[in-house]
N, CA, C and O atoms as a Tinker XYZ file with bonds, in Angstrom:
   348  protein
     1  N     75.701000   94.894000  104.340000    73     2
     2  CA    76.898000   94.396000  104.506000    64     1     3
     3  C     77.342000   93.437000  103.377000    63     2     4     5
     4  O     76.514000   92.642000  102.932000    81     3
     5  N     78.519000   93.464000  102.920000    73     3     6
     6  CA    79.045000   92.587000  101.971000    64     5     7
     7  C     80.320000   91.974000  102.499000    63     6     8     9
     8  O     81.028000   92.501000  103.357000    81     7
     9  N     80.565000   90.743000  101.876000    73     7    10
    10  CA    81.692000   90.001000  102.379000    64     9    11
    11  C     82.548000   89.688000  101.141000    63    10    12    13
    12  O     81.985000   89.216000  100.153000    81    11
    13  N     83.836000   89.915000  101.129000    73    11    14
    14  CA    84.725000   89.622000  100.026000    64    13    15
    15  C     85.764000   88.633000  100.543000    63    14    16    17
    16  O     86.292000   88.774000  101.646000    81    15
    17  N     86.028000   87.674000   99.752000    73    15    18
    18  CA    87.093000   86.653000  100.117000    64    17    19
    19  C     88.265000   86.816000   99.075000    63    18    20    21
    20  O     88.028000   86.704000   97.872000    81    19
    21  N     89.436000   87.063000   99.514000    73    19    22
    22  CA    90.656000   87.118000   98.659000    64    21    23
    23  C     91.354000   85.759000   98.820000    63    22    24    25
    24  O     91.792000   85.392000   99.911000    81    23
    25  N     91.448000   84.997000   97.657000    73    23    26
    26  CA    91.992000   83.663000   97.713000    64    25    27
    27  C     93.563000   83.571000   97.314000    63    26    28    29
    28  O     94.210000   82.541000   97.503000    81    27
    29  N     94.076000   84.668000   96.784000    73    27    30
    30  CA    95.337000   84.710000   96.317000    64    29    31
    31  C     96.240000   84.763000   97.581000    63    30    32    33
    32  O     96.008000   85.585000   98.467000    81    31
    33  N     97.291000   83.863000   97.659000    73    31    34
    34  CA    98.171000   83.872000   98.831000    64    33    35
    35  C     97.341000   83.240000  100.061000    63    34    36    37
    36  O     96.618000   82.252000   99.927000    81    35
    37  N     97.521000   83.897000  101.217000    73    35    38
    38  CA    96.790000   83.446000  102.336000    64    37    39
    39  C     95.354000   84.008000  102.242000    63    38    40    41
    40  O     95.172000   85.224000  102.200000    81    39
    41  N     94.346000   83.136000  102.208000    73    39    42
    42  CA    92.949000   83.628000  102.150000    64    41    43
    43  C     92.548000   84.594000  103.266000    63    42    44    45
    44  O     92.876000   84.396000  104.436000    81    43
    45  N     91.840000   85.629000  102.873000    73    43    46
    46  CA    91.568000   86.762000  103.745000    64    45    47
    47  C     90.146000   87.237000  103.544000    63    46    48    49
    48  O     89.723000   87.354000  102.394000    81    47
    49  N     89.362000   87.524000  104.608000    73    47    50
    50  CA    88.076000   87.885000  104.416000    64    49    51
    51  C     87.968000   89.492000  104.809000    63    50    52    53
    52  O     88.511000   89.952000  105.813000    81    51
    53  N     87.240000   90.229000  103.936000    73    51    54
    54  CA    87.064000   91.695000  104.232000    64    53    55
    55  C     85.602000   91.847000  104.183000    63    54    56    57
    56  O     84.942000   91.384000  103.252000    81    55
    57  N     85.044000   92.541000  105.252000    73    55    58
    58  CA    83.626000   92.913000  105.268000    64    57    59
    59  C     83.501000   94.332000  105.045000    63    58    60    61
    60  O     84.134000   95.153000  105.709000    81    59
    61  N     82.641000   94.660000  104.061000    73    59    62
    62  CA    82.227000   96.145000  103.708000    64    61    63
    63  C     81.030000   96.468000  104.540000    63    62    64    65
    64  O     80.043000   95.733000  104.493000    81    63
    65  N     81.064000   97.534000  105.305000    73    63    66
    66  CA    79.909000   97.981000  106.047000    64    65    67
    67  C     78.891000   98.675000  105.184000    63    66    68    69
    68  O     77.684000   98.578000  105.408000    81    67
    69  N     79.417000   99.405000  104.152000    73    67    70
    70  CA    78.549000  100.139000  103.252000    64    69    71
    71  C     78.868000   99.861000  101.816000    63    70    72    73
    72  O     79.694000  100.543000  101.209000    81    71
    73  N     78.256000   98.920000  101.298000    73    71    74
    74  CA    78.634000   98.462000   99.904000    64    73    75
    75  C     78.263000   99.534000   98.824000    63    74    76    77
    76  O     78.980000   99.705000   97.838000    81    75
    77  N     77.220000  100.184000   99.027000    73    75    78
    78  CA    76.867000  101.315000   98.106000    64    77    79
    79  C     77.999000  102.425000   98.054000    63    78    80    81
    80  O     78.424000  102.837000   96.974000    81    79
    81  N     78.447000  102.871000   99.228000    73    79    82
    82  CA    79.512000  103.775000   99.233000    64    81    83
    83  C     80.752000  103.263000   98.571000    63    82    84    85
    84  O     81.385000  104.023000   97.838000    81    83
    85  N     81.152000  102.020000   98.775000    73    83    86
    86  CA    82.258000  101.399000   98.216000    64    85    87
    87  C     82.176000  101.339000   96.689000    63    86    88    89
    88  O     83.124000  101.627000   95.958000    81    87
    89  N     80.987000  100.948000   96.269000    73    87    90
    90  CA    80.800000  100.883000   94.729000    64    89    91
    91  C     80.837000  102.322000   94.157000    63    90    92    93
    92  O     81.384000  102.511000   93.070000    81    91
    93  N     80.240000  103.410000   94.889000    73    91    94
    94  CA    80.352000  104.755000   94.458000    64    93    95
    95  C     81.844000  105.149000   94.324000    63    94    96    97
    96  O     82.249000  105.645000   93.273000    81    95
    97  N     82.669000  104.931000   95.384000    73    95    98
    98  CA    84.049000  105.272000   95.209000    64    97    99
    99  C     84.829000  104.529000   94.159000    63    98   100   101
   100  O     85.671000  105.127000   93.489000    81    99
   101  N     84.577000  103.230000   93.988000    73    99   102
   102  CA    85.199000  102.575000   92.837000    64   101   103
   103  C     84.746000  103.098000   91.507000    63   102   104   105
   104  O     85.564000  103.163000   90.589000    81   103
   105  N     83.446000  103.492000   91.328000    73   103   106
   106  CA    82.923000  104.091000   90.159000    64   105   107
   107  C     83.615000  105.437000   89.780000    63   106   108   109
   108  O     84.002000  105.658000   88.632000    81   107
   109  N     83.750000  106.318000   90.797000    73   107   110
   110  CA    84.360000  107.533000   90.701000    64   109   111
   111  C     85.816000  107.387000   90.272000    63   110   112   113
   112  O     86.254000  108.071000   89.347000    81   111
   113  N     86.577000  106.501000   90.929000    73   111   114
   114  CA    87.970000  106.250000   90.609000    64   113   115
   115  C     88.129000  105.697000   89.147000    63   114   116   117
   116  O     89.034000  106.121000   88.429000    81   115
   117  N     87.307000  104.818000   88.748000    73   115   118
   118  CA    87.308000  104.293000   87.383000    64   117   119
   119  C     87.037000  105.415000   86.285000    63   118   120   121
   120  O     87.674000  105.481000   85.233000    81   119
   121  N     86.065000  106.250000   86.635000    73   119   122
   122  CA    85.769000  107.270000   85.656000    64   121   123
   123  C     86.896000  108.346000   85.609000    63   122   124   125
   124  O     87.208000  108.837000   84.524000    81   123
   125  N     87.501000  108.716000   86.745000    73   123   126
   126  CA    88.553000  109.592000   86.650000    64   125   127
   127  C     89.876000  109.011000   86.061000    63   126   128   129
   128  O     90.604000  109.690000   85.338000    81   127
   129  N     90.140000  107.770000   86.395000    73   127   130
   130  CA    91.342000  107.097000   85.698000    64   129   131
   131  C     91.056000  106.916000   84.300000    63   130   132   133
   132  O     91.993000  107.077000   83.518000    81   131
   133  N     89.822000  106.581000   83.810000    73   131   134
   134  CA    89.542000  106.462000   82.421000    64   133   135
   135  C     89.624000  107.788000   81.693000    63   134   136   137
   136  O     90.024000  107.791000   80.529000    81   135
   137  N     89.283000  108.883000   82.278000    73   135   138
   138  CA    89.306000  110.171000   81.694000    64   137   139
   139  C     90.827000  110.579000   81.450000    63   138   140   141
   140  O     91.186000  111.167000   80.430000    81   139
   141  N     91.639000  110.233000   82.423000    73   139   142
   142  CA    93.099000  110.514000   82.274000    64   141   143
   143  C     93.732000  109.690000   81.127000    63   142   144   145
   144  O     94.466000  110.227000   80.297000    81   143
   145  N     93.436000  108.399000   81.103000    73   143   146
   146  CA    93.862000  107.508000   80.016000    64   145   147
   147  C     93.356000  107.916000   78.642000    63   146   148   149
   148  O     94.099000  107.836000   77.664000    81   147
   149  N     92.067000  108.366000   78.547000    73   147   150
   150  CA    91.580000  108.842000   77.291000    64   149   151
   151  C     92.306000  110.067000   76.742000    63   150   152   153
   152  O     92.418000  110.264000   75.532000    81   151
   153  N     92.800000  110.890000   77.686000    73   151   154
   154  CA    93.553000  112.028000   77.287000    64   153   155
   155  C     94.982000  111.674000   77.054000    63   154   156   157
   156  O     95.753000  112.582000   76.745000    81   155
   157  N     95.430000  110.418000   77.171000    73   155   158
   158  CA    96.829000  109.970000   76.966000    64   157   159
   159  C     97.690000  110.267000   78.169000    63   158   160   161
   160  O     98.907000  110.388000   78.033000    81   159
   161  N     97.100000  110.387000   79.344000    73   159   162
   162  CA    97.898000  110.735000   80.541000    64   161   163
   163  C     97.848000  109.445000   81.466000    63   162   164   165
   164  O     96.794000  109.019000   81.938000    81   163
   165  N     99.065000  108.878000   81.673000    73   163   166
   166  CA    99.151000  107.752000   82.657000    64   165   167
   167  C    100.166000  108.151000   83.744000    63   166   168   169
   168  O    101.365000  108.287000   83.501000    81   167
   169  N     99.585000  108.340000   85.017000    73   167   170
   170  CA   100.363000  108.798000   86.128000    64   169   171
   171  C    100.810000  107.700000   87.010000    63   170   172   173
   172  O    100.036000  106.757000   87.173000    81   171
   173  N    101.962000  107.699000   87.600000    73   171   174
   174  CA   102.391000  106.684000   88.563000    64   173   175
   175  C    101.714000  106.983000   89.834000    63   174   176   177
   176  O    101.498000  108.152000   90.153000    81   175
   177  N    101.351000  105.948000   90.611000    73   175   178
   178  CA   100.789000  106.067000   91.905000    64   177   179
   179  C    101.873000  106.290000   92.950000    63   178   180   181
   180  O    103.069000  106.266000   92.659000    81   179
   181  N    101.404000  106.510000   94.194000    73   179   182
   182  CA   102.411000  106.765000   95.206000    64   181   183
   183  C    103.414000  105.692000   95.556000    63   182   184   185
   184  O    104.448000  105.973000   96.163000    81   183
   185  N    103.103000  104.421000   95.162000    73   183   186
   186  CA   103.988000  103.313000   95.523000    64   185   187
   187  C    104.581000  102.783000   94.196000    63   186   188   189
   188  O    104.977000  101.621000   94.106000    81   187
   189  N    104.633000  103.670000   93.154000    73   187   190
   190  CA   105.188000  103.099000   91.826000    64   189   191
   191  C    106.624000  102.636000   91.905000    63   190   192   193
   192  O    107.095000  101.826000   91.106000    81   191
   193  N    107.325000  103.199000   92.934000    73   191   194
   194  CA   108.685000  102.863000   93.056000    64   193   195
   195  C    108.948000  101.686000   94.096000    63   194   196   197
   196  O    110.090000  101.390000   94.448000    81   195
   197  N    107.827000  101.046000   94.554000    73   195   198
   198  CA   107.950000   99.991000   95.471000    64   197   199
   199  C    108.718000   98.768000   94.962000    63   198   200   201
   200  O    108.583000   98.449000   93.781000    81   199
   201  N    109.468000   98.105000   95.725000    73   199   202
   202  CA   110.298000   97.015000   95.223000    64   201   203
   203  C    109.379000   95.880000   94.645000    63   202   204   205
   204  O    109.785000   95.197000   93.705000    81   203
   205  N    108.195000   95.686000   95.180000    73   203   206
   206  CA   107.335000   94.587000   94.635000    64   205   207
   207  C    106.401000   95.048000   93.574000    63   206   208   209
   208  O    105.414000   94.365000   93.302000    81   207
   209  N    106.649000   96.158000   92.963000    73   207   210
   210  CA   105.769000   96.598000   91.904000    64   209   211
   211  C    106.159000   95.829000   90.542000    63   210   212   213
   212  O    107.256000   95.961000   89.998000    81   211
   213  N    105.153000   95.034000   90.076000    73   211   214
   214  CA   105.326000   94.283000   88.891000    64   213   215
   215  C    105.641000   95.087000   87.642000    63   214   216   217
   216  O    106.266000   94.591000   86.704000    81   215
   217  N    105.193000   96.352000   87.646000    73   215   218
   218  CA   105.404000   97.210000   86.406000    64   217   219
   219  C    106.629000   98.089000   86.588000    63   218   220   221
   220  O    106.835000   98.970000   85.752000    81   219
   221  N    107.443000   97.928000   87.590000    73   219   222
   222  CA   108.628000   98.744000   87.795000    64   221   223
   223  C    109.590000   98.735000   86.651000    63   222   224   225
   224  O    110.335000   99.707000   86.521000    81   223
   225  N    109.652000   97.730000   85.804000    73   223   226
   226  CA   110.492000   97.720000   84.653000    64   225   227
   227  C    110.094000   98.904000   83.771000    63   226   228   229
   228  O    110.969000   99.488000   83.132000    81   227
   229  N    108.910000   99.256000   83.710000    73   227   230
   230  CA   108.514000  100.447000   82.840000    64   229   231
   231  C    108.897000  101.815000   83.364000    63   230   232   233
   232  O    108.636000  102.820000   82.704000    81   231
   233  N    109.517000  101.879000   84.551000    73   231   234
   234  CA   109.834000  103.153000   85.162000    64   233   235
   235  C    111.243000  103.474000   84.843000    63   234   236   237
   236  O    112.020000  102.571000   84.536000    81   235
   237  N    111.630000  104.765000   84.902000    73   235   238
   238  CA   112.992000  105.254000   84.644000    64   237   239
   239  C    113.979000  104.534000   85.627000    63   238   240   241
   240  O    113.608000  104.162000   86.740000    81   239
   241  N    115.173000  104.369000   85.190000    73   239   242
   242  CA   116.168000  103.641000   86.008000    64   241   243
   243  C    116.626000  104.383000   87.220000    63   242   244   245
   244  O    117.026000  103.763000   88.205000    81   243
   245  N    116.583000  105.662000   87.186000    73   243   246
   246  CA   117.106000  106.484000   88.249000    64   245   247
   247  C    116.074000  106.510000   89.414000    63   246   248   249
   248  O    114.926000  106.921000   89.250000    81   247
   249  N    116.563000  106.037000   90.625000    73   247   250
   250  CA   115.575000  106.133000   91.714000    64   249   251
   251  C    115.241000  107.611000   92.045000    63   250   252   253
   252  O    114.171000  107.851000   92.606000    81   251
   253  N    115.989000  108.492000   91.769000    73   251   254
   254  CA   115.705000  109.880000   92.153000    64   253   255
   255  C    114.579000  110.460000   91.267000    63   254   256   257
   256  O    114.004000  111.470000   91.672000    81   255
   257  N    114.226000  109.917000   90.116000    73   255   258
   258  CA   113.329000  110.391000   89.184000    64   257   259
   259  C    111.929000  110.632000   89.841000    63   258   260   261
   260  O    111.349000  111.715000   89.765000    81   259
   261  N    111.462000  109.601000   90.455000    73   259   262
   262  CA   110.116000  109.669000   91.125000    64   261   263
   263  C    110.121000  110.628000   92.269000    63   262   264   265
   264  O    109.133000  111.323000   92.507000    81   263
   265  N    111.168000  110.678000   92.954000    73   263   266
   266  CA   111.218000  111.685000   94.089000    64   265   267
   267  C    111.209000  113.064000   93.595000    63   266   268   269
   268  O    110.538000  113.914000   94.180000    81   267
   269  N    111.899000  113.342000   92.568000    73   267   270
   270  CA   111.931000  114.770000   91.961000    64   269   271
   271  C    110.571000  115.073000   91.352000    63   270   272   273
   272  O    110.142000  116.223000   91.445000    81   271
   273  N    109.851000  114.127000   90.732000    73   271   274
   274  CA   108.641000  114.416000   90.133000    64   273   275
   275  C    107.424000  114.142000   90.898000    63   274   276   277
   276  O    106.334000  114.400000   90.388000    81   275
   277  N    107.511000  113.612000   92.149000    73   275   278
   278  CA   106.347000  113.214000   92.920000    64   277   279
   279  C    105.354000  114.386000   93.148000    63   278   280   281
   280  O    104.147000  114.227000   92.959000    81   279
   281  N    105.863000  115.515000   93.540000    73   279   282
   282  CA   104.768000  116.684000   93.696000    64   281   283
   283  C    104.116000  117.075000   92.320000    63   282   284   285
   284  O    102.925000  117.382000   92.274000    81   283
   285  N    104.872000  117.061000   91.253000    73   283   286
   286  CA   104.290000  117.373000   89.971000    64   285   287
   287  C    103.265000  116.324000   89.550000    63   286   288   289
   288  O    102.243000  116.656000   88.949000    81   287
   289  N    103.530000  115.092000   89.856000    73   287   290
   290  CA   102.494000  113.955000   89.553000    64   289   291
   291  C    101.259000  114.124000   90.421000    63   290   292   293
   292  O    100.146000  113.924000   89.935000    81   291
   293  N    101.420000  114.491000   91.707000    73   291   294
   294  CA   100.328000  114.572000   92.591000    64   293   295
   295  C     99.456000  115.782000   92.157000    63   294   296   297
   296  O     98.228000  115.709000   92.207000    81   295
   297  N    100.124000  116.926000   91.720000    73   295   298
   298  CA    99.389000  117.997000   91.246000    64   297   299
   299  C     98.622000  117.680000   89.974000    63   298   300   301
   300  O     97.463000  118.075000   89.848000    81   299
   301  N     99.229000  116.984000   89.037000    73   299   302
   302  CA    98.569000  116.642000   87.760000    64   301   303
   303  C     97.399000  115.698000   88.056000    63   302   304   305
   304  O     96.350000  115.781000   87.417000    81   303
   305  N     97.595000  114.772000   89.059000    73   303   306
   306  CA    96.522000  113.719000   89.306000    64   305   307
   307  C     95.288000  114.424000   89.836000    63   306   308   309
   308  O     94.176000  113.957000   89.591000    81   307
   309  N     95.439000  115.545000   90.564000    73   307   310
   310  CA    94.251000  116.250000   91.151000    64   309   311
   311  C     93.439000  115.240000   92.072000    63   310   312   313
   312  O     93.969000  114.582000   92.968000    81   311
   313  N     92.108000  115.196000   91.751000    73   311   314
   314  CA    91.230000  114.372000   92.586000    64   313   315
   315  C     91.600000  112.863000   92.546000    63   314   316   317
   316  O     91.241000  112.112000   93.453000    81   315
   317  N     92.322000  112.432000   91.480000    73   315   318
   318  CA    92.630000  111.010000   91.418000    64   317   319
   319  C     93.593000  110.708000   92.620000    63   318   320   321
   320  O     93.481000  109.634000   93.212000    81   319
   321  N     94.477000  111.573000   92.970000    73   319   322
   322  CA    95.431000  111.247000   94.096000    64   321   323
   323  C     94.730000  110.927000   95.346000    63   322   324   325
   324  O     95.286000  110.230000   96.194000    81   323
   325  N     93.539000  111.394000   95.516000    73   323   326
   326  CA    92.834000  111.098000   96.806000    64   325   327
   327  C     92.432000  109.686000   96.948000    63   326   328   329
   328  O     92.147000  109.239000   98.059000    81   327
   329  N     92.394000  108.961000   95.885000    73   327   330
   330  CA    92.059000  107.547000   95.970000    64   329   331
   331  C     93.096000  106.665000   96.256000    63   330   332   333
   332  O     92.847000  105.508000   96.598000    81   331
   333  N     94.335000  107.123000   96.144000    73   331   334
   334  CA    95.581000  106.319000   96.360000    64   333   335
   335  C     95.604000  105.725000   97.870000    63   334   336   337
   336  O     96.122000  104.639000   98.133000    81   335
   337  N     95.036000  106.491000   98.750000    73   335   338
   338  CA    95.100000  106.084000  100.134000    64   337   339
   339  C     93.748000  105.548000  100.639000    63   338   340   341
   340  O     93.501000  105.424000  101.838000    81   339
   341  N     92.921000  105.248000   99.688000    73   339   342
   342  CA    91.474000  104.901000  100.147000    64   341   343
   343  C     91.519000  103.472000  100.719000    63   342   344   345
   344  O     92.269000  102.613000  100.254000    81   343
   345  N     90.715000  103.267000  101.706000    73   343   346
   346  CA    90.581000  102.049000  102.357000    64   345   347
   347  C     89.125000  101.570000  102.303000    63   346   348
   348  O     88.806000  100.504000  102.830000    81   347
């Protein structure tokens, strides 16, 4: 078991039951994301249009853009999209 403490904002403790599985999942995500970026592909995540997204200024101005493109982005992301809901 591993314990992580998040000190930004209100301190929060998170306990990981299986540290090896968590590290494997992080490694897979980093490898897939790195492969996309190496090919020059940067895909928005499912919450790219969230109001609290610090990178939102880099997105198109039209709110309908991401709604129209969401399925194409998910298809292009392939296995990477599976990590967006990981807990």
